[in-house]
C-alpha positions as CSV (number, residue, x, y, z in Angstrom):
1,M,30.7,230.3,238.3
2,E,30.5,230.9,234.5
3,L,27.7,230.4,232.5
4,V,27.1,230.2,228.4
5,L,23.9,230.0,226.8
6,A,24.3,228.6,223.5
7,D,21.3,228.4,220.9
8,D,21.9,225.0,219.6
9,F,24.0,221.8,220.5
10,T,27.2,221.9,218.4
11,G,27.7,225.5,219.3
12,A,27.3,224.7,222.9
13,A,30.1,221.8,222.4
14,E,32.1,224.1,220.4
15,I,32.2,226.8,223.2
16,A,32.4,223.9,225.8
17,G,35.6,222.6,224.3
18,I,37.2,226.0,224.2
19,A,36.2,226.5,227.7
20,A,37.7,223.2,228.8
21,R,41.0,224.8,227.8
22,T,41.3,226.9,230.8
23,G,41.4,223.5,233.1
24,F,38.4,224.5,234.9
25,E,35.6,221.6,235.2
26,T,33.0,221.9,232.4
27,I,30.1,220.7,231.6
28,L,27.4,220.8,228.7
29,T,24.0,220.0,229.6
30,L,20.6,220.0,227.9
31,Q,19.0,220.5,231.2
32,P,19.7,223.9,232.6
33,F,18.9,223.4,236.4
34,S,20.4,219.8,236.9
35,P,22.3,219.5,240.4
36,I,25.2,218.1,238.4
37,A,25.5,220.9,236.1
38,E,25.0,223.5,238.8
39,R,28.4,222.0,240.6
40,R,30.6,222.8,237.7
41,A,32.8,225.7,237.3
42,I,31.6,226.3,233.5
43,R,28.4,225.5,232.4
44,V,27.4,225.5,228.8
45,I,23.6,225.3,228.1
46,D,22.1,224.2,224.9
47,T,19.1,226.2,224.7
48,N,17.7,224.6,221.5
49,T,16.2,227.7,220.3
50,R,17.6,228.2,216.8
51,A,14.9,226.7,215.0
52,L,12.0,228.3,217.1
53,P,9.9,231.3,216.2
54,D,11.2,234.6,217.8
55,A,8.5,234.7,220.7
56,E,9.1,230.8,222.0
57,A,12.8,231.5,221.7
58,A,12.3,234.6,223.8
59,A,10.0,232.7,226.3
60,R,12.3,229.9,226.7
61,L,15.4,232.2,227.4
62,A,13.3,234.1,229.8
63,E,12.3,231.3,231.9
64,I,16.0,230.1,231.9
65,C,17.3,233.3,233.3
66,S,14.4,233.6,235.7
67,R,16.0,230.8,237.6
68,F,19.6,231.8,237.8
69,P,20.8,232.3,241.4
70,S,21.3,236.0,242.5
71,P,23.4,237.7,241.9
72,R,23.6,236.8,238.3
73,P,26.6,234.3,237.2
74,A,30.1,236.2,237.4
75,A,30.7,235.3,233.8
76,L,28.0,235.3,231.6
77,Y,28.3,234.6,227.4
78,K,25.4,234.3,224.9
79,K,26.5,232.1,221.8
80,I,24.8,232.7,218.7
81,D,25.4,231.1,215.4
82,S,28.2,232.8,213.6
83,V,26.5,233.6,210.5
84,L,23.5,234.7,212.6
85,R,20.8,232.2,211.8
86,G,17.8,232.0,214.2
87,P,16.1,234.3,216.2
88,V,19.2,236.1,217.4
89,A,17.6,239.6,218.2
90,S,14.7,237.9,220.3
91,E,17.0,235.7,222.3
92,V,19.2,238.5,223.3
93,E,16.7,241.0,224.0
94,A,14.9,238.5,226.5
95,V,18.2,237.8,228.3
96,L,18.9,241.6,228.6
97,D,15.3,242.0,230.2
98,A,15.4,239.1,232.4
99,L,18.9,239.9,233.9
100,D,18.3,243.8,233.9
101,L,21.3,244.4,231.5
102,R,21.8,247.7,229.4
103,A,22.8,246.5,226.2
104,A,24.3,243.5,224.1
105,V,27.6,243.6,222.1
106,V,27.1,241.4,219.2
107,V,30.0,240.1,217.5
108,P,29.5,237.0,215.4
109,A,32.8,237.2,213.4
110,N,35.0,234.4,213.4
111,P,38.2,235.6,211.9
112,T,40.1,232.4,212.4
113,R,37.5,230.7,209.8
114,G,37.6,233.7,207.3
115,R,34.4,235.2,208.6
116,T,34.9,238.9,209.2
117,I,32.5,242.1,209.5
118,R,33.7,245.4,207.4
119,K,31.7,248.3,207.1
120,G,28.6,246.4,208.5
121,R,28.9,243.6,206.0
122,Y,29.6,240.1,206.6
123,Y,32.1,238.4,204.8
124,I,33.2,234.6,204.5
125,D,36.6,234.5,202.6
126,G,35.9,237.9,201.4
127,V,32.8,237.0,199.9
128,P,29.4,238.6,200.8
129,L,27.6,236.7,203.1
130,D,24.3,236.2,200.8
131,E,26.5,235.1,198.0
132,T,27.8,232.2,199.7
133,A,26.2,228.9,200.2
134,F,24.3,230.4,203.5
135,G,22.2,232.4,201.0
136,R,20.7,229.1,200.0
137,D,20.2,227.6,203.4
138,P,16.7,226.0,203.3
139,H,15.9,227.2,206.9
140,H,17.8,230.5,207.2
141,P,18.7,231.9,204.0
142,A,21.0,234.7,204.1
143,T,19.3,237.2,201.8
144,T,21.6,240.1,202.7
145,S,25.2,240.7,204.2
146,L,24.2,243.5,206.1
147,V,24.5,242.7,209.6
148,R,21.9,245.0,210.9
149,E,19.5,243.8,208.7
150,R,20.1,240.4,209.4
151,V,19.9,240.8,213.1
152,G,17.1,243.4,213.1
153,P,16.4,247.1,214.3
154,S,17.3,246.7,218.2
155,E,18.7,249.7,219.7
156,R,19.9,247.9,222.5
157,L,22.3,245.5,220.4
158,R,25.7,247.1,219.3
159,L,27.0,245.5,216.2
160,P,30.8,246.4,215.8
161,D,33.0,245.7,212.7
162,A,35.7,242.7,213.4
163,S,38.2,241.8,210.7
164,S,40.8,240.2,212.8
165,E,41.7,238.6,216.3
166,T,43.1,241.9,217.5
167,D,39.7,243.7,216.7
168,L,38.0,241.2,219.0
169,V,40.3,241.8,221.9
170,A,39.9,245.5,221.6
171,I,36.0,245.0,221.8
172,A,36.2,242.5,224.6
173,A,38.5,245.1,226.7
174,Q,35.9,247.7,226.2
175,L,32.8,245.8,227.6
176,A,30.8,247.5,230.2
177,P,29.8,245.7,233.3
178,D,25.8,245.9,232.3
179,E,26.5,245.0,228.7
180,L,26.2,241.1,227.5
181,P,28.7,239.7,225.1
182,V,27.1,238.0,222.3
183,G,28.9,235.9,219.6
184,G,30.8,233.1,218.1
185,A,33.5,231.1,219.2
186,D,36.5,233.8,218.5
187,F,34.7,236.4,220.5
188,Y,34.4,234.1,223.4
189,R,38.0,233.4,223.3
190,A,38.7,237.3,223.1
191,C,36.4,237.7,226.3
192,R,38.0,235.0,228.1
193,G,41.6,235.8,227.1
194,I,41.8,231.8,225.7
195,E,44.5,231.1,223.3
196,D,43.6,229.7,219.8
197,R,45.1,226.2,220.4
198,P,42.8,223.3,220.7
199,A,43.7,221.2,223.9
200,G,43.5,217.8,221.9
201,P,41.5,214.8,222.0
202,E,41.9,211.4,223.5
203,S,43.6,209.0,221.1
204,F,41.5,207.3,218.3
205,S,43.9,204.5,218.3
206,G,42.3,201.2,218.1
207,K,38.6,203.0,217.8
208,N,38.1,201.4,214.7
209,R,34.3,200.7,214.9
210,R,32.9,204.2,214.2
211,L,29.4,205.4,213.6
212,W,28.9,208.5,211.5
213,L,25.5,210.4,211.6
214,G,25.3,212.5,208.1
215,G,24.1,216.1,208.3
216,S,23.5,218.9,205.8
217,Q,22.7,217.6,202.2
218,A,24.4,220.8,201.1
219,N,27.9,218.8,202.1
220,R,26.8,215.4,201.0
221,E,28.9,215.2,197.9
222,A,32.0,216.0,199.4
223,R,31.4,213.8,202.5
224,D,30.6,211.1,200.2
225,R,33.9,211.4,198.6
226,H,35.7,211.5,201.7
227,F,34.0,208.4,203.2
228,A,34.7,206.5,200.2
229,S,38.3,207.3,200.5
230,H,38.3,205.9,203.9
231,G,36.4,202.8,203.5
232,V,33.2,204.1,205.3
233,R,30.3,202.2,204.5
234,T,27.3,204.4,203.6
235,I,23.7,203.6,204.3
236,D,21.0,205.8,202.8
237,L,18.0,206.2,205.1
238,A,14.3,206.4,203.3
239,P,11.2,207.9,205.2
240,A,9.5,204.6,205.1
241,D,12.4,202.6,206.6
242,D,12.0,200.6,209.7
243,P,14.7,201.5,212.2
244,D,15.0,197.8,213.6
245,T,15.7,196.7,210.0
246,V,18.2,199.5,209.2
247,S,20.1,199.1,212.5
248,K,20.6,195.4,211.9
249,R,22.5,196.1,208.6
250,A,24.5,198.8,210.3
251,A,25.2,196.6,213.3
252,A,26.4,193.7,211.0
253,S,28.8,196.1,209.4
254,L,30.3,197.4,212.9
255,A,30.4,194.0,214.2
256,G,32.8,193.2,211.2
257,G,35.0,196.0,212.3
258,H,33.8,198.5,209.9
259,S,33.1,202.3,210.0
260,V,29.2,203.0,209.0
261,A,27.6,206.1,208.0
262,L,23.8,206.9,208.3
263,E,22.8,209.2,205.8
264,L,19.5,211.1,205.7
265,P,17.5,211.0,202.1
266,R,18.8,213.3,199.5
267,A,15.4,214.4,198.4
268,P,13.6,216.9,200.4
269,H,11.2,216.0,202.9
270,P,8.0,218.3,204.2
271,S,8.9,217.2,207.7
272,P,12.5,217.3,208.6
273,A,12.0,216.8,212.2
274,E,10.6,213.1,211.2
275,L,13.8,212.3,209.4
276,E,15.7,213.5,212.6
277,T,13.7,211.0,214.6
278,L,14.2,208.2,211.9
279,L,18.1,208.8,212.0
280,S,18.3,209.3,215.7
281,R,16.1,206.1,216.5
282,T,18.3,203.9,213.8
283,A,21.2,205.3,215.3
284,V,20.4,204.4,219.2
285,M,19.1,200.9,218.1
286,T,22.3,200.3,216.2
287,I,24.3,201.1,219.4
288,E,22.1,198.9,221.5
289,R,23.1,195.8,219.3
290,V,26.7,196.7,218.5
291,K,28.3,199.6,220.6
292,P,30.7,201.5,218.2
293,D,33.8,202.8,219.7
294,V,32.8,206.4,218.5
295,L,29.6,208.1,217.3
296,L,30.4,211.1,215.2
297,A,27.3,213.5,214.5
298,E,27.2,216.5,212.2
299,G,25.0,219.4,212.8
300,G,23.1,220.5,215.9
301,A,19.8,219.3,215.3
302,T,21.2,215.7,214.6
303,A,23.5,215.6,217.7
304,R,20.5,216.7,219.8
305,A,17.9,214.4,218.5
306,V,20.4,211.4,219.1
307,S,21.3,212.8,222.6
308,E,17.6,213.0,223.6
309,Q,17.0,209.4,222.1
310,A,19.7,207.9,224.1
311,G,19.1,209.8,227.2
312,W,22.2,211.7,227.2
313,L,21.5,214.9,228.8
314,E,24.8,215.9,230.2
315,F,28.2,215.3,229.0
316,S,32.0,216.0,230.2
317,I,34.4,217.4,227.6
318,A,36.9,214.7,226.6
319,G,38.8,217.1,224.2
320,E,38.8,218.7,220.7
321,L,39.8,217.1,217.2
322,A,40.1,220.5,215.7
323,P,38.4,224.1,216.5
324,G,34.5,223.1,216.8
325,V,35.1,219.5,216.5
326,V,34.6,218.2,220.0
327,A,34.6,214.8,221.8
328,L,31.9,214.3,224.6
329,R,31.3,211.8,227.2
330,P,27.9,211.3,228.4
331,T,27.9,211.6,232.3
332,S,25.0,209.2,232.8
333,D,26.4,206.3,230.7
334,R,29.8,205.2,231.2
335,A,29.6,202.4,228.5
336,A,28.5,205.1,225.8
337,P,30.7,205.5,222.7
338,L,32.9,208.4,222.7
339,F,30.6,211.2,221.0
340,V,32.1,213.7,218.5
341,V,30.0,216.5,217.1
342,K,30.8,219.5,214.7
343,P,28.8,222.5,213.0
344,G,27.3,221.3,209.7
345,S,29.5,223.8,208.0
346,Y,32.9,222.9,209.5
347,P,34.7,219.8,207.7
348,W,35.6,216.6,209.5
349,P,39.4,216.6,210.3
350,D,41.6,214.1,209.4
351,A,42.2,212.9,213.0
352,C,38.1,211.4,212.6
353,F,39.5,209.1,210.0
354,A,42.8,208.0,211.6
355,P,43.4,204.4,212.3
């Protein structure tokens, strides 16, 4: 059995999409110890820890690891955010302690997406991390490009440079049995020997009723242009909106054969969690009124919120539209729409807009 621990939903989906390329039965789960998940050859668990304080994240990882069967899984990987957002060191240290592992090799670089580490500094397309949009992230601002400062002073976390896929393969080949591999999607592929070639999704042909759930406001202008050019009708939510009322508007557009995007307010809000609840409740009410053919969610928090609201806790993998853009099917609801998710920093591929 192979097990992956991911700190958020879209990161888990990205790894699950890659793992499914192997041909082994793969499941993404929000409940680590379900009987269904335990029967799968590859389990990818969304621990939902990226936004937690260090101590809470460590405690959750320790609890999950304490319930692993003995001996520990034959293959184990810790998926983290590729730009090191969240309590990375605390989570990794907790896994090392719980499973009696000596050290971790942490490689967040994703060279296939222009994300590299040279002389201990993180670059995106050659630009230092703190000088990119991630330097202005509202929740995890990158105030430095130095990887060690970003991760923290842990002697058990080794942080090698990686500028190419060749580097990643070499690092993976040198892993010791008592070292935990930690990183992004590219390092996972290197550790498992999986090709950089998405398996491909099922066809979108005839799936015209698509409900989009907007994500990061940092990408909002580009997303608005993309939606406008493809005839997607946008509905902007306001904090005081009634989900039932808004869902009726969205359902009416879907019933007419149109694609609809539900978007969060542009203005900052003191409680982002309240907005995610508003968005997820509105989305689920819309689905109950008029089931879309496809539900597309941007960002891990949004994807997780709507999954919990709908009661979707485990997913099989339908395919990949592009690296990191993964089509899922809830295992508990055969009537559910195809569920497509992606990280907030990845673009929607043209395949999502294909007629």
